[in-house]
C-alpha positions in Angstrom: -162.9 29.5 75.4 -159.5 30.0 73.8 -156.3 30.3 75.8 -153.0 31.7 74.6 -150.0 31.3 76.8 -146.8 33.3 76.4 -143.8 34.6 78.3 -141.6 31.5 78.4 -137.9 31.7 77.6 -134.4 31.0 78.9 -133.4 32.4 82.2 -130.5 31.8 84.6 -131.1 30.2 88.0 -132.3 32.8 90.5 -134.0 34.8 87.8 -137.6 35.7 87.1 -140.1 35.2 84.3 -143.8 36.2 84.0 -146.1 34.0 82.0 -149.3 35.3 80.6 -152.4 33.5 79.6 -154.9 35.4 77.4 -158.4 34.1 77.5 -161.0 34.9 74.9 -164.5 33.7 74.1 -166.9 32.9 76.9 -164.7 34.2 79.6 -167.5 35.1 81.9 -168.2 31.4 82.5 -164.7 30.6 83.5 -164.5 29.3 87.1 -160.8 28.6 87.5 -157.7 29.3 85.5 -154.6 27.4 86.3 -151.0 26.9 85.3 -149.6 23.4 84.9 -146.2 22.2 83.8 -144.9 19.1 82.2 -141.5 17.6 81.5 -140.9 14.7 79.3 -141.8 11.3 80.8 -143.6 12.9 83.7 -147.2 13.7 84.3 -148.5 17.2 83.9 -148.7 18.8 87.3 -150.5 21.8 88.8 -148.4 24.8 89.5 -151.0 27.3 90.7 -154.6 28.2 90.0 -157.0 31.0 90.7 -160.8 31.2 90.8 -163.0 33.9 89.5 -163.5 35.0 93.1 -159.8 35.4 93.5 -159.0 32.3 95.6 -155.6 30.9 94.8 -153.9 27.6 95.3 -150.2 26.7 94.9 -148.2 23.6 94.6 -145.7 23.2 97.4 -142.8 23.9 95.1 -144.4 27.1 93.9 -145.4 28.5 97.3 -143.4 31.6 98.2 -141.7 31.8 94.8 -144.6 32.0 92.3 -147.6 34.3 92.3 -150.7 33.9 90.2 -153.0 36.8 89.4 -156.1 37.5 87.3 -156.7 40.8 85.5 -160.4 40.6 84.7 -160.3 43.9 82.7 -157.9 42.3 80.2 -159.0 38.6 80.6 -155.4 37.8 81.4 -154.0 35.5 84.0 -150.3 35.9 85.0 -147.8 33.6 86.7 -145.0 35.6 88.2 -142.1 33.2 88.8 -139.2 34.3 91.0 -136.1 32.5 92.3 -136.3 30.1 89.4 -134.4 26.8 89.7 -133.2 24.4 87.0 -135.9 22.0 88.1 -138.5 24.5 87.1 -137.6 23.8 83.5 -140.7 22.5 81.8 -143.4 23.4 79.3 -146.0 25.5 81.1 -149.7 25.3 80.1 -152.7 27.3 81.1 -156.0 25.6 81.7 -159.5 26.9 82.2 -162.3 25.1 84.0 -165.7 26.4 83.2 -168.6 26.7 85.6 -170.1 23.9 83.5 -167.0 21.8 84.4 -165.8 21.8 80.8 -162.1 22.2 80.5 -159.9 23.9 78.0 -156.1 24.0 77.5 -153.9 26.5 75.9 -150.7 25.6 74.0 -147.6 25.4 76.1 -144.8 27.8 76.6 -141.3 26.5 77.3 -139.4 27.7 80.4 -135.8 26.8 80.5 -133.7 27.6 83.6 -130.0 27.3 83.3 -127.7 26.5 86.2 
């Protein structure tokens, strides 16, 4: 599976961005796709994930502000981020966990939120 993340950029606090993760390859065997983020000197952390059955899970900081969705027809997973805060600034990565439990990462996309 190959993952291509896009949609990052510079936005003012309170603004919105939509990140996209395009999956290709053996997409039928993907169990879960998630968005993670990382800032320098900190561990990569889960933002939200979604299963192939549509179950979603959000980090506390994302609950109520971010929405993850999966368009199966396009093999795309989106992360809609609203009410962005400067502390949301990070490199965002998409991740796929297969039904075999293999794991794949896409390249990151930088989100910068200015105050």
